[in-house]
MMTF fields as JSON, N, C-alpha, C and O atoms, coordinates in Angstrom:
{
  "mmtfVersion": "1.0.0",
  "mmtfProducer": "UNKNOWN",
  "numBonds": 255,
  "numAtoms": 256,
  "numGroups": 64,
  "numChains": 1,
  "numModels": 1,
  "chainsPerModel": [1],
  "groupsPerChain": [64],
  "chainIdList": ["A"],
  "bondAtomList": [4, 2, 8, 6, 12, 10, 16, 14, 20, 18, 24, 22, 28, 26, 32, 30, 36, 34, 40, 38, 44, 42, 48, 46, 52, 50, 56, 54, 60, 58, 64, 62, 68, 66, 72, 70, 76, 74, 80, 78, 84, 82, 88, 86, 92, 90, 96, 94, 100, 98, 104, 102, 108, 106, 112, 110, 116, 114, 120, 118, 124, 122, 128, 126, 132, 130, 136, 134, 140, 138, 144, 142, 148, 146, 152, 150, 156, 154, 160, 158, 164, 162, 168, 166, 172, 170, 176, 174, 180, 178, 184, 182, 188, 186, 192, 190, 196, 194, 200, 198, 204, 202, 208, 206, 212, 210, 216, 214, 220, 218, 224, 222, 228, 226, 232, 230, 236, 234, 240, 238, 244, 242, 248, 246, 252, 250],
  "bondOrderList": [1, 1, 1, 1, 1, 1, 1, 1, 1, 1, 1, 1, 1, 1, 1, 1, 1, 1, 1, 1, 1, 1, 1, 1, 1, 1, 1, 1, 1, 1, 1, 1, 1, 1, 1, 1, 1, 1, 1, 1, 1, 1, 1, 1, 1, 1, 1, 1, 1, 1, 1, 1, 1, 1, 1, 1, 1, 1, 1, 1, 1, 1, 1],
  "groupList": [{"groupName": "MET", "atomNameList": ["N", "CA", "C", "O"], "elementList": ["N", "C", "C", "O"], "formalChargeList": [0, 0, 0, 0], "bondAtomList": [1, 0, 2, 1, 3, 2], "bondOrderList": [1, 1, 2], "singleLetterCode": "M", "chemCompType": "L-PEPTIDE LINKING"}, {"groupName": "SER", "atomNameList": ["N", "CA", "C", "O"], "elementList": ["N", "C", "C", "O"], "formalChargeList": [0, 0, 0, 0], "bondAtomList": [1, 0, 2, 1, 3, 2], "bondOrderList": [1, 1, 2], "singleLetterCode": "S", "chemCompType": "L-PEPTIDE LINKING"}, {"groupName": "VAL", "atomNameList": ["N", "CA", "C", "O"], "elementList": ["N", "C", "C", "O"], "formalChargeList": [0, 0, 0, 0], "bondAtomList": [1, 0, 2, 1, 3, 2], "bondOrderList": [1, 1, 2], "singleLetterCode": "V", "chemCompType": "L-PEPTIDE LINKING"}, {"groupName": "LEU", "atomNameList": ["N", "CA", "C", "O"], "elementList": ["N", "C", "C", "O"], "formalChargeList": [0, 0, 0, 0], "bondAtomList": [1, 0, 2, 1, 3, 2], "bondOrderList": [1, 1, 2], "singleLetterCode": "L", "chemCompType": "L-PEPTIDE LINKING"}, {"groupName": "GLY", "atomNameList": ["N", "CA", "C", "O"], "elementList": ["N", "C", "C", "O"], "formalChargeList": [0, 0, 0, 0], "bondAtomList": [1, 0, 2, 1, 3, 2], "bondOrderList": [1, 1, 2], "singleLetterCode": "G", "chemCompType": "PEPTIDE LINKING"}, {"groupName": "PHE", "atomNameList": ["N", "CA", "C", "O"], "elementList": ["N", "C", "C", "O"], "formalChargeList": [0, 0, 0, 0], "bondAtomList": [1, 0, 2, 1, 3, 2], "bondOrderList": [1, 1, 2], "singleLetterCode": "F", "chemCompType": "L-PEPTIDE LINKING"}, {"groupName": "ASP", "atomNameList": ["N", "CA", "C", "O"], "elementList": ["N", "C", "C", "O"], "formalChargeList": [0, 0, 0, 0], "bondAtomList": [1, 0, 2, 1, 3, 2], "bondOrderList": [1, 1, 2], "singleLetterCode": "D", "chemCompType": "L-PEPTIDE LINKING"}, {"groupName": "HIS", "atomNameList": ["N", "CA", "C", "O"], "elementList": ["N", "C", "C", "O"], "formalChargeList": [0, 0, 0, 0], "bondAtomList": [1, 0, 2, 1, 3, 2], "bondOrderList": [1, 1, 2], "singleLetterCode": "H", "chemCompType": "L-PEPTIDE LINKING"}, {"groupName": "GLU", "atomNameList": ["N", "CA", "C", "O"], "elementList": ["N", "C", "C", "O"], "formalChargeList": [0, 0, 0, 0], "bondAtomList": [1, 0, 2, 1, 3, 2], "bondOrderList": [1, 1, 2], "singleLetterCode": "E", "chemCompType": "L-PEPTIDE LINKING"}, {"groupName": "ALA", "atomNameList": ["N", "CA", "C", "O"], "elementList": ["N", "C", "C", "O"], "formalChargeList": [0, 0, 0, 0], "bondAtomList": [1, 0, 2, 1, 3, 2], "bondOrderList": [1, 1, 2], "singleLetterCode": "A", "chemCompType": "L-PEPTIDE LINKING"}, {"groupName": "GLN", "atomNameList": ["N", "CA", "C", "O"], "elementList": ["N", "C", "C", "O"], "formalChargeList": [0, 0, 0, 0], "bondAtomList": [1, 0, 2, 1, 3, 2], "bondOrderList": [1, 1, 2], "singleLetterCode": "Q", "chemCompType": "L-PEPTIDE LINKING"}, {"groupName": "LYS", "atomNameList": ["N", "CA", "C", "O"], "elementList": ["N", "C", "C", "O"], "formalChargeList": [0, 0, 0, 0], "bondAtomList": [1, 0, 2, 1, 3, 2], "bondOrderList": [1, 1, 2], "singleLetterCode": "K", "chemCompType": "L-PEPTIDE LINKING"}, {"groupName": "ILE", "atomNameList": ["N", "CA", "C", "O"], "elementList": ["N", "C", "C", "O"], "formalChargeList": [0, 0, 0, 0], "bondAtomList": [1, 0, 2, 1, 3, 2], "bondOrderList": [1, 1, 2], "singleLetterCode": "I", "chemCompType": "L-PEPTIDE LINKING"}, {"groupName": "THR", "atomNameList": ["N", "CA", "C", "O"], "elementList": ["N", "C", "C", "O"], "formalChargeList": [0, 0, 0, 0], "bondAtomList": [1, 0, 2, 1, 3, 2], "bondOrderList": [1, 1, 2], "singleLetterCode": "T", "chemCompType": "L-PEPTIDE LINKING"}, {"groupName": "PRO", "atomNameList": ["N", "CA", "C", "O"], "elementList": ["N", "C", "C", "O"], "formalChargeList": [0, 0, 0, 0], "bondAtomList": [1, 0, 2, 1, 3, 2], "bondOrderList": [1, 1, 2], "singleLetterCode": "P", "chemCompType": "L-PEPTIDE LINKING"}, {"groupName": "ARG", "atomNameList": ["N", "CA", "C", "O"], "elementList": ["N", "C", "C", "O"], "formalChargeList": [0, 0, 0, 0], "bondAtomList": [1, 0, 2, 1, 3, 2], "bondOrderList": [1, 1, 2], "singleLetterCode": "R", "chemCompType": "L-PEPTIDE LINKING"}, {"groupName": "TYR", "atomNameList": ["N", "CA", "C", "O"], "elementList": ["N", "C", "C", "O"], "formalChargeList": [0, 0, 0, 0], "bondAtomList": [1, 0, 2, 1, 3, 2], "bondOrderList": [1, 1, 2], "singleLetterCode": "Y", "chemCompType": "L-PEPTIDE LINKING"}, {"groupName": "TRP", "atomNameList": ["N", "CA", "C", "O"], "elementList": ["N", "C", "C", "O"], "formalChargeList": [0, 0, 0, 0], "bondAtomList": [1, 0, 2, 1, 3, 2], "bondOrderList": [1, 1, 2], "singleLetterCode": "W", "chemCompType": "L-PEPTIDE LINKING"}, {"groupName": "ASN", "atomNameList": ["N", "CA", "C", "O"], "elementList": ["N", "C", "C", "O"], "formalChargeList": [0, 0, 0, 0], "bondAtomList": [1, 0, 2, 1, 3, 2], "bondOrderList": [1, 1, 2], "singleLetterCode": "N", "chemCompType": "L-PEPTIDE LINKING"}],
  "groupTypeList": [0, 1, 2, 1, 3, 4, 5, 4, 2, 6, 7, 3, 8, 1, 9, 0, 9, 9, 3, 10, 4, 11, 4, 2, 10, 5, 11, 4, 4, 12, 13, 8, 6, 14, 4, 2, 15, 3, 9, 7, 5, 9, 6, 14, 6, 4, 13, 14, 3, 16, 3, 9, 10, 10, 2, 17, 4, 4, 4, 14, 8, 4, 17, 18],
  "groupIdList": [1, 2, 3, 4, 5, 6, 7, 8, 9, 10, 11, 12, 13, 14, 15, 16, 17, 18, 19, 20, 21, 22, 23, 24, 25, 26, 27, 28, 29, 30, 31, 32, 33, 34, 35, 36, 37, 38, 39, 40, 41, 42, 43, 44, 45, 46, 47, 48, 49, 50, 51, 52, 53, 54, 55, 56, 57, 58, 59, 60, 61, 62, 63, 64],
  "secStructList": [7, 7, 7, 7, 3, 3, 3, 3, 7, 1, 7, 2, 2, 2, 2, 2, 2, 2, 2, 2, 6, 6, 6, 7, 7, 7, 3, 3, 3, 3, 3, 3, 3, 6, 6, 3, 3, 3, 3, 3, 3, 3, 7, 6, 6, 7, 7, 3, 3, 3, 3, 3, 3, 3, 7, 1, 1, 1, 1, 4, 4, 4, 7, 7],
  "xCoordList": [102.728, 103.871, 104.367, 104.409, 104.739, 105.191, 106.578, 106.864, 107.427, 108.786, 108.99, 108.583, 109.61, 109.962, 111.417, 111.851, 112.158, 113.579, 113.768, 113.152, 114.627, 114.882, 116.34, 117.226, 116.577, 117.921, 118.075, 117.305, 119.057, 119.311, 120.0, 120.93, 119.533, 120.121, 120.352, 119.705, 121.277, 121.553, 120.551, 120.183, 120.104, 119.167, 118.095, 118.356, 116.901, 115.813, 115.452, 115.344, 115.268, 114.848, 115.883, 115.51, 117.163, 118.214, 118.215, 118.349, 118.068, 118.04, 116.811, 116.89, 115.678, 114.458, 114.625, 114.246, 115.188, 115.385, 116.295, 116.04, 117.347, 118.261, 117.535, 117.713, 116.725, 115.986, 114.885, 114.656, 114.202, 113.167, 113.771, 113.124, 115.001, 115.7, 115.985, 116.262, 115.919, 116.126, 114.802, 114.786, 113.675, 112.369, 111.628, 110.544, 112.176, 111.492, 110.319, 110.446, 109.173, 107.986, 107.721, 107.627, 107.602, 107.339, 105.847, 105.063, 105.461, 104.062, 103.726, 104.209, 102.909, 102.564, 103.724, 104.725, 103.579, 104.628, 105.55, 105.558, 106.316, 107.228, 106.405, 105.592, 106.619, 105.99, 107.01, 108.195, 106.514, 107.388, 106.892, 105.759, 107.742, 107.465, 108.596, 109.659, 108.378, 109.481, 110.729, 110.706, 111.802, 113.072, 113.379, 114.514, 112.384, 112.648, 111.686, 110.524, 112.213, 111.407, 111.518, 112.614, 110.394, 110.36, 109.748, 108.864, 110.229, 109.651, 109.569, 110.58, 108.37, 108.124, 108.047, 107.525, 108.582, 108.531, 108.625, 108.665, 108.659, 108.755, 109.724, 109.929, 110.318, 111.178, 110.287, 109.07, 110.872, 110.058, 109.21, 108.214, 109.591, 108.804, 107.726, 106.97, 107.651, 106.65, 107.08, 106.264, 108.348, 108.849, 108.839, 109.431, 108.175, 108.154, 109.539, 110.24, 109.916, 111.194, 110.946, 109.901, 111.903, 111.774, 113.136, 114.129, 113.156, 114.318, 114.018, 112.88, 115.025, 114.835, 115.931, 117.122, 115.501, 116.427, 116.209, 115.109, 117.244, 117.141, 117.036, 117.733, 116.152, 115.908, 116.405, 116.078, 117.186, 117.658, 116.888, 116.69, 116.457, 115.786, 114.28, 113.618, 113.702, 112.264, 111.41, 110.189, 111.962, 111.131, 111.904, 113.112, 111.232, 111.891, 113.156, 114.112, 113.172, 114.35, 115.552, 116.685, 115.327, 116.415, 116.776, 117.646, 116.103, 116.394, 117.785, 118.277, 118.411, 119.753, 119.702, 120.739],
  "yCoordList": [94.303, 93.929, 95.165, 96.26, 94.984, 96.081, 95.763, 94.632, 96.772, 96.611, 97.663, 98.815, 97.264, 98.189, 97.951, 96.807, 99.013, 98.921, 99.32, 100.272, 98.583, 98.885, 99.171, 98.717, 99.935, 100.303, 99.923, 100.382, 99.095, 98.705, 99.827, 100.455, 100.07, 101.105, 100.52, 99.549, 101.119, 100.669, 101.229, 100.547, 102.477, 103.125, 103.836, 104.859, 103.286, 103.746, 105.211, 105.985, 105.592, 106.964, 107.992, 109.048, 107.7, 108.627, 108.763, 109.868, 107.651, 107.681, 108.428, 109.19, 108.21, 108.926, 110.426, 111.218, 110.818, 112.239, 112.898, 114.024, 112.2, 112.745, 112.945, 113.973, 111.98, 112.11, 113.156, 113.903, 113.217, 114.232, 115.633, 116.562, 115.785, 117.056, 117.465, 118.633, 116.511, 116.785, 116.81, 116.842, 116.794, 116.922, 115.629, 115.662, 114.487, 113.211, 113.093, 113.379, 112.664, 112.438, 110.938, 110.259, 110.436, 109.021, 108.762, 109.599, 107.594, 107.191, 106.359, 105.236, 106.903, 106.185, 106.19, 106.877, 105.428, 105.341, 104.176, 103.594, 103.856, 102.716, 101.445, 101.351, 100.479, 99.167, 98.229, 98.245, 97.419, 96.502, 95.082, 94.752, 94.259, 92.843, 92.067, 92.629, 90.795, 90.017, 90.104, 89.735, 90.593, 90.642, 91.911, 92.097, 92.816, 94.016, 95.154, 94.933, 96.369, 97.588, 98.315, 98.435, 98.804, 99.399, 100.792, 101.084, 101.647, 102.971, 103.173, 103.089, 103.438, 103.521, 104.969, 105.852, 105.181, 106.477, 106.234, 105.083, 107.287, 107.148, 108.187, 109.241, 107.872, 108.858, 109.852, 109.67, 110.895, 111.895, 111.336, 111.951, 110.18, 109.556, 108.618, 108.031, 108.473, 107.609, 106.176, 105.342, 105.87, 104.51, 104.216, 104.968, 103.134, 102.803, 102.411, 101.61, 102.993, 102.721, 102.504, 102.889, 101.892, 101.757, 101.67, 101.283, 102.041, 101.835, 100.624, 100.433, 99.81, 98.613, 98.524, 98.61, 98.352, 98.123, 96.703, 96.347, 95.896, 94.52, 94.531, 95.283, 93.683, 93.614, 92.284, 91.222, 92.363, 91.142, 91.011, 92.004, 89.83, 89.587, 89.659, 89.322, 90.081, 90.007, 91.022, 90.871, 92.033, 93.018, 94.259, 94.319, 95.269, 96.533, 96.394, 97.145, 95.452, 95.283, 94.772, 94.899, 94.195, 93.657, 94.516, 94.15, 95.676, 96.523, 97.108, 97.38, 97.296, 97.878, 99.347, 100.01],
  "zCoordList": [78.125, 78.933, 79.674, 79.112, 80.925, 81.771, 82.313, 82.704, 82.329, 82.852, 83.934, 83.78, 85.006, 86.076, 86.435, 86.562, 86.596, 86.946, 88.397, 88.878, 89.092, 90.49, 90.759, 90.035, 91.818, 92.251, 93.71, 94.554, 94.02, 95.398, 96.157, 95.652, 97.372, 98.23, 99.621, 100.012, 100.357, 101.722, 102.721, 103.678, 102.506, 103.429, 102.611, 101.978, 102.632, 101.769, 102.01, 101.059, 103.259, 103.544, 103.076, 102.567, 103.241, 102.794, 101.274, 100.748, 100.576, 99.11, 98.614, 97.651, 99.27, 98.887, 99.092, 98.229, 100.224, 100.516, 99.478, 99.052, 99.077, 98.066, 96.739, 96.085, 96.34, 95.073, 95.169, 94.218, 96.308, 96.483, 96.403, 95.921, 96.872, 96.781, 95.345, 95.071, 94.435, 93.009, 92.242, 91.012, 92.999, 92.363, 92.088, 91.504, 92.489, 92.256, 93.223, 94.413, 92.687, 93.512, 93.592, 92.569, 94.802, 95.017, 95.035, 95.483, 94.543, 94.474, 95.706, 95.852, 96.58, 97.804, 98.774, 98.569, 99.811, 100.816, 100.549, 99.465, 101.552, 101.493, 101.678, 102.597, 100.807, 100.971, 101.601, 101.267, 102.516, 103.239, 103.045, 103.393, 102.493, 102.295, 102.967, 103.23, 103.244, 103.825, 102.946, 101.772, 103.529, 102.822, 102.068, 101.63, 101.894, 101.098, 101.457, 101.798, 101.368, 101.503, 100.17, 99.623, 99.638, 98.307, 98.327, 99.132, 97.433, 97.204, 95.696, 95.0, 95.195, 93.758, 93.265, 93.946, 92.066, 91.401, 89.901, 89.465, 89.117, 87.652, 87.11, 87.713, 85.957, 85.293, 84.537, 84.491, 83.947, 83.243, 82.095, 81.714, 81.539, 80.468, 81.009, 80.235, 82.324, 82.936, 83.156, 83.547, 82.914, 83.142, 84.64, 85.415, 85.064, 86.491, 86.994, 86.376, 88.127, 88.773, 90.257, 90.783, 90.925, 92.369, 93.034, 92.419, 94.305, 95.155, 96.022, 96.451, 96.28, 97.1, 98.163, 97.863, 99.395, 100.507, 100.987, 101.407, 100.928, 101.407, 102.924, 103.605, 103.442, 104.877, 105.405, 104.877, 106.439, 107.105, 108.401, 109.102, 108.732, 109.991, 109.919, 110.9, 108.806, 108.601, 109.321, 109.319, 109.929, 110.594, 110.948, 110.716, 111.513, 111.796, 112.64, 112.446, 113.565, 114.4, 113.616, 114.08, 112.432, 111.623, 110.427, 109.638, 110.285, 109.13, 109.252, 110.347, 108.084, 108.053, 108.343, 108.36]
}
């Protein structure tokens, strides 16, 4: 069984930059699915975590 915890953010790139400034390394790039943009990382124990930005409008023109 696998568990992943997510944190909702208003602006994905800003949240990623803040965490990267504290040494967090993200796995891969930003994934974009209808309704959400995701960025995956892990805590020091290896627990999978992610940031999620809700997307309105279904595409880049509708991103917050």
